[in-house]
MARVEX-159519 format. One line per 8 residues: their letters; for each residue x, y, z of C-alpha. Coordinates in steps of 0.001 Angstrom, whole numbers. Example, Ala and Ser with C-alpha at 12.3 -4.5 7.8 and 13.67 -1.06 7.14 Angstrom:
as> 12300 -4500 7800; 13670 -1060 7140
//
This chain:
afcrgriv> -30 -9 103; 2904 2273 519; 4723 1373 -2712; 4198 2877 -6036; 5100 1145 -9319; 4216 156 -12906; 934 -1819 -13046; 35 -3991 -16118
rvpkgpli> -3723 -5140 -16036; -5591 -7749 -18189; -9101 -9030 -17590; -9604 -11664 -14856; -9902 -15049 -16449; -10949 -17339 -17654; -12482 -15581 -20606; -14860 -18008 -22289
rvvgteve> -15319 -17347 -26011; -17082 -19265 -28831; -15251 -21109 -31856; -15217 -18820 -34876; -15978 -15548 -33154; -13540 -12612 -32992; -11987 -12118 -29488; -10650 -8881 -28123
ipcsvsdy> -8327 -8991 -25071; -7438 -5570 -23620; -4020 -4795 -21730; -3300 -1485 -20109; -276 0 -18106; -317 2630 -15360; 2078 4347 -12871; 4992 4276 -15368
dgpseqnf> 7867 6636 -16138; 9239 7577 -19408; 7379 8372 -22656; 3502 8670 -22625; 3218 6042 -25294; 4041 2483 -24129; 4773 -656 -26114; 3308 -3899 -25555
dwefsrdt> 4310 -7575 -26242; 1700 -10623 -26394; 2703 -14210 -25808; 760 -17354 -25730; 1186 -20579 -23777; -768 -23834 -23843; 1371 -25580 -21188; 4491 -24132 -19840
dfvrivst> 6366 -22474 -22531; 5197 -19067 -24022; 5245 -18389 -27882; 5608 -14868 -28940; 2699 -13615 -31008; 2858 -9949 -31742; 4514 -6721 -30603; 3773 -3052 -30959
wdstftse> 7406 -2009 -31334; 9253 -5039 -32795; 8273 -6290 -36185; 10409 -9468 -35657; 8957 -10374 -32501; 6186 -12828 -33903; 7195 -16527 -33701; 7133 -18548 -36981
eyqkrvgr> 3856 -20459 -36335; 2038 -17176 -36037; 3553 -15137 -38897; 870 -16346 -41346; -2012 -15205 -39452; -358 -12075 -38181; 331 -11267 -41912; -3239 -11996 -42924
gdiklrrs> -4541 -9866 -40248; -6432 -12620 -38279; -4276 -11632 -35235; -3377 -7958 -34831; -3009 -5270 -32113; -5314 -2329 -32064; -4154 484 -29730; -7033 2415 -27880
sndavelv> -4778 4891 -26204; -1224 5645 -25416; -1270 3128 -22478; -3607 618 -23626; -4035 -1882 -26541; -6242 -4717 -27642; -5242 -8140 -28845; -7626 -9006 -31598
irniqpad> -7995 -12681 -32890; -10454 -13363 -35655; -12033 -16552 -36231; -10690 -18211 -32804; -10209 -21985 -32653; -9823 -24650 -30003; -6092 -24462 -30583; -6104 -20809 -29286
qgrykcst> -7152 -22007 -25955; -4544 -21236 -23278; -2833 -18503 -21295; -2092 -15034 -22913; 550 -12702 -21454; 797 -9078 -22035; 4247 -7603 -21307; 5529 -3960 -21234
pstdatvq> 9290 -3031 -21757; 10688 -1178 -18907; 10845 2706 -19323; 11230 3349 -15578; 14287 4814 -13749; 13827 2006 -11045; 12147 -1362 -11298; 9049 -1333 -9376
gnydaevq> 5597 -3056 -9788; 4783 -5662 -12364; 5591 -5655 -16063; 3342 -8314 -17378; 28 -10169 -16761; -1650 -13211 -17777; -5232 -14171 -18685; -6872 -17549 -19387
vkviadgl> -8864 -17970 -22512; -11282 -20863 -23003; -12720 -21709 -26323; -16185 -23607 -26300; -18168 -24910 -29226; -20904 -22975 -30934; -24164 -24283 -29500; -26455 -21380 -30397
svsgskgr> -29376 -21979 -33099; -31950 -19539 -34140; -34986 -20442 -36354; -38252 -18980 -37628; -41827 -20240 -37818; -42283 -23526 -39392; -38761 -23556 -40564; -39089 -20574 -42961
ssmplrls> -36593 -18025 -42836; -38791 -15211 -43962; -42496 -14893 -44947; -44427 -11996 -46448; -47396 -10372 -44473; -49928 -8111 -46174; -52051 -6155 -43485; -54426 -3191 -43298
egdsfrlr> -53766 -358 -40997; -55184 -1023 -37604; -54757 -4768 -37874; -52602 -6925 -35495; -50131 -9496 -36088; -47532 -11948 -34426; -44130 -12962 -35256; -42304 -16065 -33947
csaittsp> -38776 -16844 -33306; -36863 -19797 -31756; -33491 -19545 -30071; -31722 -22356 -28107; -28164 -22917 -26992; -26240 -26159 -26170; -23218 -24471 -24567; -21554 -26308 -21874
ehthlhvt> -21110 -23154 -19860; -23757 -21397 -18038; -24794 -18660 -20736; -27857 -16575 -21121; -29525 -15393 -24173; -30412 -11860 -25250; -33437 -11692 -27773; -34262 -8408 -29720
wqiksgsa> -36887 -7996 -32287; -35718 -5410 -34973; -37360 -3608 -38014; -35733 -2361 -41052; -37733 234 -42860; -34994 1998 -44697; -31296 1068 -44616; -30833 616 -40871
wrdilslt> -32127 -1745 -38300; -34080 -282 -35409; -34713 -2000 -32099; -38419 -2617 -31296; -38329 -4772 -28184; -35765 -6869 -26240; -35712 -9391 -23661; -32266 -8881 -21998
hegkfqpg> -29923 -11603 -20729; -30909 -10299 -17266; -34468 -10956 -17912; -35802 -7363 -18338; -37935 -6157 -21194; -36432 -3041 -22799; -38467 -1059 -25673; -36456 629 -28481
pgyeeryr> -36332 4313 -29098; -39637 5589 -30190; -41585 2509 -28944; -41825 3329 -25236; -45372 4671 -25337; -46592 1794 -27423; -45008 -708 -25039; -46657 989 -22020
ngdirldt> -49946 828 -23532; -49584 -2848 -24487; -49709 -2473 -28313; -46233 -4105 -28508; -45400 -7235 -26364; -42755 -9886 -26322; -43964 -13277 -25069; -42184 -16537 -24352
gandtyrl> -43378 -19876 -25045; -42528 -23575 -25185; -39499 -24884 -27109; -37608 -21596 -26355; -39971 -19514 -28539; -40054 -15623 -28467; -43244 -14006 -29884; -43660 -10544 -31051
svsqassa> -47155 -9278 -30836; -48115 -5965 -32511; -51636 -4316 -32428; -52894 -1373 -34072; -50433 -1579 -36842; -49781 1686 -38651; -47962 2425 -41950; -44771 3017 -39872
dggayrcl> -44818 -663 -38803; -44211 -1788 -42562; -40831 -3298 -43218; -38519 -6401 -42684; -38462 -7877 -39322; -35666 -10016 -37707; -34800 -11706 -34558; -31225 -10840 -33172
vsewvrga> -30063 -13284 -30389; -26831 -12787 -28529; -25107 -15183 -26068; -23761 -13819 -22753; -21703 -15204 -20006; -20907 -13817 -16606; -17184 -13233 -16131; -14828 -13819 -13158
dgswqkiq> -15305 -10173 -12184; -19012 -10443 -12126; -19545 -8553 -15287; -21547 -9561 -18431; -19777 -10405 -21622; -21162 -10962 -24997; -19632 -14001 -26504; -21559 -14315 -29900
eksleias> -24580 -13041 -31780; -26932 -14392 -34413; -29864 -13063 -36314; -32672 -14291 -38600; -34932 -12315 -40725; -38559 -13532 -39848; -41107 -11699 -42000; -41645 -8825 -44398
vsiqrtdv> -44658 -6837 -43364; -46475 -4470 -45764; -49109 -2193 -44299; -52048 -968 -46540; -52675 2546 -45408; -56173 3647 -44996; -56549 7044 -46775; -59624 9568 -46709
vistsnvs> -59854 11613 -49733; -62563 13887 -51273; -63212 12794 -54914; -63015 16327 -56240; -60462 19211 -55734; -61473 22761 -55943; -65172 23373 -56456; -66852 26535 -57841
vterdsld> -70626 26954 -57494; -73236 29702 -57982; -75234 31121 -55137; -78537 29019 -54170; -77267 26060 -56036; -76359 22833 -54263; -72834 21649 -53283; -72186 17885 -53605
ltcnittd> -68999 16364 -52101; -67961 12762 -51693; -65701 11386 -49131; -64043 8176 -50124; -62327 5625 -47735; -59456 3779 -49415; -58848 358 -47626; -58348 -3151 -48665
rsgifqae> -59887 -4354 -45298; -61928 -7481 -46121; -63407 -8307 -42676; -66324 -6665 -40677; -65798 -2999 -40066; -67890 86 -39651; -67008 3690 -40442; -67614 6782 -38685
vmwyfsas> -67753 10074 -40878; -67732 13797 -39789; -67642 16642 -42110; -65919 19916 -41107; -65940 23552 -42640; -63231 26232 -41939; -62428 29425 -43272; -58661 28739 -43577
pddtlsda> -56885 25564 -44903; -54398 25786 -41817; -57252 25470 -39073; -57127 22310 -36825; -60285 20239 -36100; -60750 22306 -32826; -61018 25535 -34744; -63193 24070 -37438
qlllsmdr> -66885 24035 -37474; -68614 20537 -37488; -71190 20505 -40245; -72631 16898 -40035; -71614 13513 -38794; -72623 9826 -39132; -71717 7340 -36532; -70758 3715 -37002
dsvvsdst> -74334 2606 -36779; -75042 5048 -39780; -77061 7500 -37593; -76822 11080 -39032; -77054 14195 -36827; -79830 16288 -37443; -79619 19268 -40123; -82152 21208 -42226
lislshmd> -80271 22210 -45447; -77296 19747 -45201; -77743 15914 -45749; -75142 12992 -45586; -75788 9677 -47206; -73936 6430 -47503; -73333 5846 -51118; -71488 2585 -50985
rnsyrllv> -69221 649 -48620; -66428 3275 -48761; -68073 6421 -50047; -70125 9137 -48097; -71940 12045 -49863; -72437 15661 -48474; -75104 17693 -50030; -75480 21390 -49186
rdveveds> -78601 23110 -50597; -79049 26668 -51362; -75445 27587 -50759; -74630 31208 -49920; -71439 33361 -50264; -70521 32757 -46764; -70468 29037 -47448; -67268 29804 -49498
gyyfceaa> -64269 28123 -47457; -62614 24782 -46986; -64252 21494 -46451; -62785 18260 -45281; -64027 15038 -43743; -62745 12870 -40941; -63206 9058 -40961; -62600 6414 -38263
iwvplhng> -62817 2697 -38765; -64248 457 -36062; -63709 -3283 -36080; -65680 -5863 -33736; -63675 -7726 -30852; -64401 -11180 -29585; -66410 -9823 -26576; -68915 -8050 -28965
swhkvver> -67551 -4610 -28454; -66201 -2277 -31117; -62704 -1105 -31307; -61468 2078 -33256; -58406 843 -35261; -57694 3761 -37618; -58589 7460 -37829; -57798 9742 -40878
tsapvsvv> -58657 13264 -41988; -58784 14215 -45644; -57145 17193 -47123; -59226 20469 -47330; -61110 21120 -50557; -61483 24654 -51589; -65070 25711 -52353; -65741 29216 -53858
vtalepdy> -69524 30283 -53855; -70090 32954 -56687; -72913 35632 -55774; -75907 36161 -57820; -75618 39891 -58544; -78815 41471 -59332; -79039 43556 -62628; -80118 47181 -62204
evflnask> -79186 50697 -63137; -79180 53967 -61203; -80248 57340 -62617; -79969 60649 -60564; -81803 63809 -61502; -82324 67146 -59851; -86126 68097 -59388; -85262 71485 -57783
tpkfsddp> -82188 73518 -58439; -81345 76832 -56651; -81147 80001 -58502; -80025 82034 -55635; -78463 81406 -52242; -80781 79752 -49448; -82986 78332 -52296; -84096 74584 -51790
telncrit> -82277 71840 -53760; -84009 68402 -54173; -82310 65261 -55843; -84005 62034 -56752; -82010 58782 -57012; -84024 56309 -59034; -83411 52516 -59652; -84082 51453 -63187
naqdtean> -84269 48245 -65075; -84289 46204 -61918; -84596 42483 -62960; -85061 40707 -59480; -87366 42434 -57010; -88378 39497 -55042; -88751 39397 -51307; -85189 38111 -50788
lrftvswy> -83680 41542 -52405; -83522 44883 -50814; -82118 48170 -51956; -80377 50983 -49949; -78892 54271 -50846; -75614 56111 -49970; -75284 59980 -50665; -71824 61534 -51494
yrqrlrsd> -70664 65098 -52141; -67693 66153 -54162; -66289 69653 -54231; -65325 71029 -57448; -61870 72726 -57678; -60305 74741 -60636; -57138 73100 -60236; -56136 69359 -60845
dmvtdell> -56027 68547 -57142; -57595 65326 -56067; -60763 65813 -54088; -62144 62979 -51946; -65756 62118 -51806; -67607 63062 -48614; -70253 60732 -47436; -73394 62614 -46385
atmdadwt> -75529 59712 -45323; -75914 56072 -45835; -78431 53312 -45032; -77772 49878 -43746; -79790 46699 -44544; -82701 47858 -42312; -82913 51188 -43731; -81410 52772 -40607
lllgdrsr> -79779 56131 -41708; -76077 56575 -40693; -74942 60180 -40852; -71560 61429 -42104; -69450 64149 -40375; -69986 66734 -42879; -73875 66911 -42764; -74560 65592 -39279
eriqngei> -75331 68936 -37578; -77471 70325 -40502; -79433 67027 -40619; -80195 67065 -37075; -81390 70560 -37390; -83659 69592 -40157; -81901 71567 -42859; -81068 68397 -44951
ifskkafd> -83851 65662 -45305; -83192 62082 -46570; -86395 60249 -47559; -87488 57207 -49545; -90290 57875 -51796; -90961 54642 -53395; -89411 51153 -53655; -87064 52470 -56275
tfslriqw> -86749 56232 -55516; -84642 57826 -52924; -84681 61697 -52263; -82172 64178 -50935; -83602 67763 -50090; -81462 70838 -48894; -83926 73266 -47422; -81638 76323 -47662
tsesdrgd> -78676 75733 -50101; -75518 77805 -49198; -72409 78556 -51235; -70621 75766 -49448; -73208 73212 -50970; -72225 73856 -54408; -70445 70948 -56132; -71206 67405 -57428
yfcvisaw> -73671 64878 -55802; -73978 61267 -56444; -75708 58412 -55091; -74911 54569 -54712; -77564 52012 -54605; -76664 48856 -52667; -78385 45518 -53164; -78864 43310 -50227
srhrnnsw> -79736 39605 -50292; -81444 37613 -47636; -79535 34630 -46311; -80641 31345 -44675; -80396 32747 -41141; -82625 35846 -42181; -79575 38093 -42221; -79033 40491 -45045
vkskdvas> -75643 40684 -46843; -74602 43233 -49409; -74259 41683 -53038; -73729 44836 -55270; -73090 48534 -55405; -74149 50721 -58435; -73201 54481 -58492; -74982 56961 -60451
apvnvfwa> -73599 59799 -62600; -72863 62906 -60752; -75220 65957 -60846; -73795 69415 -60320; -75526 71957 -58195; -74382 75395 -59272; -75737 78974 -59718; -74252 82128 -61011
tqdytltv> -73410 84515 -58151; -71941 88168 -58016; -69818 89738 -55176; -71906 91553 -52494; -71391 95305 -52409; -72353 97521 -49424; -71962 101324 -49440; -72422 103410 -46175
eavklkpf> -72424 107330 -46011; -72381 109215 -42828; -73797 112836 -42866; -73562 115537 -40070; -76845 117365 -39823; -75664 120445 -37957; -72439 121854 -39441; -71558 123842 -36358
fvaghtfe> -72385 123255 -32560; -70858 124092 -29155; -70347 122020 -26018; -73607 121219 -24299; -75597 121033 -27791; -76765 117926 -29455; -74613 116013 -31951; -76605 114380 -34797
mtckvssk> -75608 112420 -37865; -77386 110062 -40230; -76018 106812 -41972; -77359 105965 -45386; -76863 102449 -46721; -77034 100866 -50326; -76261 97381 -51362; -76267 95133 -54386
niktprys> -76564 91439 -55182; -77953 90810 -51669; -81365 89106 -51450; -83906 90857 -49124; -81202 92403 -46809; -81478 93748 -43295; -78704 95874 -41695; -77245 96026 -38267
vlitaekp> -75490 99381 -37280; -72766 99994 -34916; -71542 103681 -33886; -67823 103928 -33047; -65614 106812 -31819; -62063 107342 -32393; -60790 109565 -29401; -57546 111553 -29377
ladqsspn> -54374 109869 -28132; -54845 111600 -24647; -58290 110081 -24149; -58364 106675 -25460; -60427 104362 -23286; -59820 101312 -25652; -56572 99970 -26392; -56970 100121 -30121
gttriisl> -58069 103800 -29923; -61736 102807 -31022; -64799 102978 -28604; -67911 101038 -29387; -70891 103328 -28351; -74323 101948 -29320; -75406 99417 -31784; -78774 98371 -33562
nqdsvvrl> -78948 94852 -34844; -80953 93388 -37779; -84125 92933 -35533; -84056 96776 -34525; -82871 95902 -30975; -80710 98751 -29427; -77776 97970 -27196; -75175 100129 -25290
edwtdqtr> -71820 98858 -26040; -68921 100614 -24183; -70903 103694 -23023; -70386 103534 -19197; -71347 107007 -18142; -73949 106438 -15666; -74888 110091 -15589; -75482 110061 -19325
vdgvvlek> -77232 106677 -19824; -79950 108188 -22028; -77390 110641 -23612; -77000 108568 -26801; -79744 107394 -29256; -79591 105351 -32282; -82847 104764 -34425; -83962 103424 -37731
vqenefry> -85281 106186 -40014; -85875 104163 -43165; -85029 100621 -44215; -81711 101876 -45253; -81239 105066 -43289; -80092 105240 -39491; -79857 108282 -37173; -77493 108712 -34177
rmyqtqis> -77885 111499 -31610; -75675 112543 -28679; -77292 114931 -26167; -75364 117487 -24027; -72033 116737 -25638; -68954 117018 -23554; -65505 118214 -24565; -64351 114699 -23829
daglyrcv> -66697 113538 -26632; -64289 114971 -29169; -63291 112440 -31981; -64020 110828 -35120; -67595 109129 -35244; -68266 106232 -37862; -71100 103897 -38759; -70246 100332 -39139
vtawspgg> -72926 98455 -41100; -73473 94688 -41527; -75893 93387 -44219; -77646 90157 -43364; -79589 87853 -45715; -82147 85329 -44601; -80640 81990 -44099; -82126 78391 -43422
ggmwreav> -84527 77769 -40675; -85377 81461 -40132; -81845 82441 -39300; -80049 85452 -40381; -76832 85060 -42317; -74054 87557 -42511; -73488 88746 -46024; -70947 91719 -45993
nglsnpiq> -69682 94463 -43819; -69286 98280 -44660; -67625 101305 -42921; -68725 104946 -43336; -66733 108072 -43658; -65728 109766 -40476; -67618 112619 -38740; -65503 114762 -36666
idfqtsgp> -66565 116469 -33180; -64166 119259 -32283; -64706 121870 -29722; -62852 124980 -30305; -62622 126493 -26751; -60227 129020 -25012; -61078 127796 -21502; -58585 127476 -18457
vfnvsvhs> -55827 124968 -18475; -55678 122785 -15227; -52468 121151 -13724; -52310 118679 -10673; -49397 118033 -8383; -48882 116093 -5044; -47065 117589 -2028; -46360 116212 1476
dsptvyqg> -44604 117925 4464; -43282 114797 5817; -43166 111955 3224; -41407 109624 5787; -43540 108784 8765; -43113 106329 11558; -45583 103394 12197; -48681 104612 13992
evadllci> -48274 108298 12959; -50404 110204 10415; -49338 110944 6996; -50578 113932 5088; -50745 114015 1308; -51964 117172 -662; -53440 117080 -4105; -53178 120659 -5393
vtmegmal> -55024 121972 -8529; -53514 124885 -10262; -55268 126966 -13310; -53765 128652 -16047; -55447 131080 -18605; -58983 132284 -18029; -60055 132728 -14309; -63196 131013 -13240
epddmsfd> -65359 131594 -10198; -65344 128792 -7617; -68988 128125 -8243; -68264 127506 -12016; -65849 124670 -11499; -65691 121419 -9712; -63438 118300 -9470; -63611 114646 -9210
vswfavrs> -60568 113456 -7096; -59222 109892 -6883; -56147 108735 -4972; -54116 105817 -6121; -51192 103886 -4623; -48529 101712 -6248; -46901 99296 -3698; -43494 99276 -5009
faldrepi> -40410 101446 -5300; -40712 101384 -8962; -44041 101926 -10891; -44117 98236 -12260; -47364 97165 -10479; -50986 97747 -10781; -52310 100879 -9037; -54653 100436 -6151
llasldrr> -57587 102728 -5568; -57416 104241 -2128; -60417 106692 -2083; -62283 109162 -4225; -64202 112449 -3957; -66659 113272 -6584; -67786 116706 -7342; -70841 116559 -5190
givtqnrr> -68641 115999 -2140; -69428 112197 -1746; -66424 110179 -454; -65987 106565 -1551; -63309 104492 127; -61859 101063 -1213; -61854 98035 987; -58598 97892 3286
ngssdlsl> -56994 94776 4786; -54861 96599 7440; -55648 98394 10574; -54717 101770 9321; -57527 104197 8033; -58112 106871 5487; -59664 110250 5170; -60124 112334 2197
erisplef> -61426 116048 2353; -61427 119233 393; -59545 121898 2396; -59916 124695 -280; -61377 125052 -3733; -58278 123743 -5275; -56749 121502 -2648; -57669 118159 -1409
rlrvhgce> -55932 116349 1402; -55674 112601 1994; -54790 111259 5483; -53534 107863 6422; -54190 107310 10082; -51941 104776 12055; -49572 103932 9231; -48404 100412 8805
dhdfgnhy> -45799 98749 6675; -48015 98121 3716; -49138 101795 3392; -45653 102706 1734; -45338 103155 -1983; -45948 105693 -4662; -49123 107830 -4175; -50717 110068 -6798
cvvtpwvr> -54035 111715 -7459; -56203 111749 -10602; -58401 114777 -11136; -61373 115298 -13429; -62381 118992 -13874; -65963 119968 -14558; -66534 123678 -15800; -69975 125140 -16173
satgvwqr> -70464 126965 -19653; -72188 130092 -20208; -75325 128185 -21118; -75295 126456 -17570; -74237 123147 -18778; -71440 121295 -17077; -68770 120126 -19191; -66237 117487 -18307
epdirakp> -62579 118033 -18957; -60089 115416 -19566; -58668 113525 -16644; -55368 114991 -15299; -52840 112663 -13407; -50200 114057 -10963; -46762 112869 -10638; -46533 110271 -7793
iflsvkmd> -44741 110889 -4430; -43122 108210 -2510; -44478 107582 1068; -41977 105706 3455; -42964 104138 6754; -40347 103495 9424; -40433 101750 12721; -39729 103410 16156
vlnafkyp> -37432 101073 17847; -37465 102606 21222; -41246 102756 21471; -41512 99345 19996; -39219 97783 22759; -40120 100106 25662; -43116 98350 26977; -41862 94656 26401
lligigla> -38774 95497 28214; -40392 97050 31216; -42945 94228 31406; -40117 91713 31412; -37901 93173 33998; -40874 93556 36385; -42040 89854 35766; -38529 88681 36437
tvtgllsc> -38216 90819 39757; -41610 89555 40972; -40450 85977 40192; -37262 86091 41927; -38905 87647 45103; -41539 85037 45113; -38851 82257 44737; -36880 83592 47746
ligycssr> -40018 83717 49839; -40767 80236 49086; -37392 78862 49762; -37378 80811 53082; -40687 79412 54276; -39812 75895 53288; -36722 75801 55222; -38155 77471 58308
wcckkevq> -41262 75529 58771; -41542 72723 56471; -38196 70945 56344; -37228 71419 60002; -36318 68092 61834; -34922 67725 65557; -32105 65135 66080; -31541 63754 69786
etrrerrr> -28002 62955 70221; -26716 60304 72669; -24780 61253 75812; -21219 60158 75354; -18859 58881 78220; -15594 60829 78839; -13227 58045 78305; -10206 57459 76148
lmsmemd> -12090 55013 73883; -14731 56388 71645; -18004 54667 71086; -18481 52660 67939; -21038 55139 66926; -18302 57583 66369; -16485 55105 64011
//
């Protein structure tokens, strides 16, 4: 166990071999030094002396009596690796029985281990015989698919040694033999590749019988079971090391089996039939089965040739007792022993598709039951059903055409030369519109409306709203006439119209299927139009007037190519740059619509609500009046007129717009000129103080009495250092002395008063942080003219003044500091008082001390 050296190994003997067979004796070497490829010498001995047979490295090693056999190749060495070879002896004879020694020349540095090994070979006579049924080596068998058959093979051995037989049944359907089922030398059944499932189901069995017979039983034979069958028998013996060794093998071809395949075919290929005709298909079962059998047939339909049985539709079936399933228009009949006819009456277009049949053959068993032996499905047959298209023509005419806009249009779509008007045919219509373009651009057809099979109207996107409002009407006047009526035709309706008549056929399930579409020739809806023209002229009735008088002007309108027009009028004013209340410089004052309804537009002067009037004098003449004109009314005045024509459904449709010439109001006056400024003695205040702001009006030019002038004053604030925010109205004082304050969020308060005829003071009481910012006033002067009429002057805005609000630090912290010091003092005194009282009365405890003796030693209590 502690040594290491070369080891040469051969199998444990004796090796039992059969006369005439090929013998292979392996030899290997391990744990050696030197080159990886080792050499081997073989020697043979019957008694004591060894005779040299063959060597891997010395061609002169062979003895004379073996030179011929070695030269013929009957004895040779076959190297399997660098450290292993096999001695091969073909056609071994009894004279070859004896001891065989395998030697390896030394390549080691030191001699250790064994350098040769011997094995005993025993040669026995051939006692194995294999025979077929009744002494025949091979017999032909012709079977039908689904039949069963048995094959018999006899195998016996007379070997003096204790050997075992291994029997394998094989089939040859091509160029190679394949294992079907084996009974091994260990007594186990072993199915070949691909036969495991059939062996578990019992369709393939291997039975042993008397006289060493081995029977192969095959049931439910298929076309794959056709071919040559042979019985392969090998003889095995257990070696000295307990392993099984095959010593010989023999085979015998037993039978040649041919299987007649059962096919299911439909007698015709692709079929084309006309609608309402009959479809006739025949399913044929090709089999040479002569015994008793019954066939079960099922017909299927599918839309695709690749559909499986689970996806296909079962049409009709006949069981093995010839009982046919119930169906009204489909029948299945048994024509002869192997033919089954399918007849479909009154076929329709949806019957187009793929038809195939499935057939199963049943045979009776000994116990009276039936057994299914084969099942096949035919290839699908393509069936095309051609629709019967009805023959008819379509004619479209216009019974009413428009001559002007908003006139009615009526189109009639009529079916002519209809040949088949029976109850199984129905007509519907679809209406289309196509816009005409002058260029060559492609224009798509727009669907107006269509009918389905039950005459339900489906609306298109173009005309949906107008149809729902009743402006477009679709109707069916007769069996062969459909109508389209546009109540009020507009310019957008001009173009080509055409109709499409669809024919629908009734099917067996009472459903309707469209079979044909026929379109009519287009009809063009068009009328000659001219451009609308509208002329508006404004006239100033009084050439000269002064402020306070009434301004009056008229607007005369004339139009062409407009059918029964009506007019709506809008009065606008273009104020000077300094007095523009509208961003674009134009103010809408008053309007009068086509139904003579007056509406104030941007006229917001509450004191002059009734100061403007617009009235209709004639059908094409309108008058505008402005009472008690003010200087602020100066500007250019125009009439904006819109012509309306009657549209569909009593609605008015806008035709064209027109603008009149301007009429100017200009007041030539030499009255006073007002200026406004803002002043404050202390623009910086502390919180809580009062801020005074003065709005001072100055006057230049002509002097006026205080009773002849009055002012509207408004104060504004911008809460920022720069004027980049929206101004906030603080308070206002009108010329009658009424003060109006805006709502405030803080605690500060405002007061606005007139302190002199030309001075107005704004006070902010209890100023807070949010009261800072730029403050300014806007003044509107009112001057009484010589006629006693108050005239409003343009608004004057003063330059802003910035108001700063500061915080008084001393006053802000004075009272909090005093309160804090007082509370701290009171709390300290109270704490001292509580501590003194607690130590004086609450926590006092008297301790009685024991009397001590005056001795040198102290008591233990002191320790």
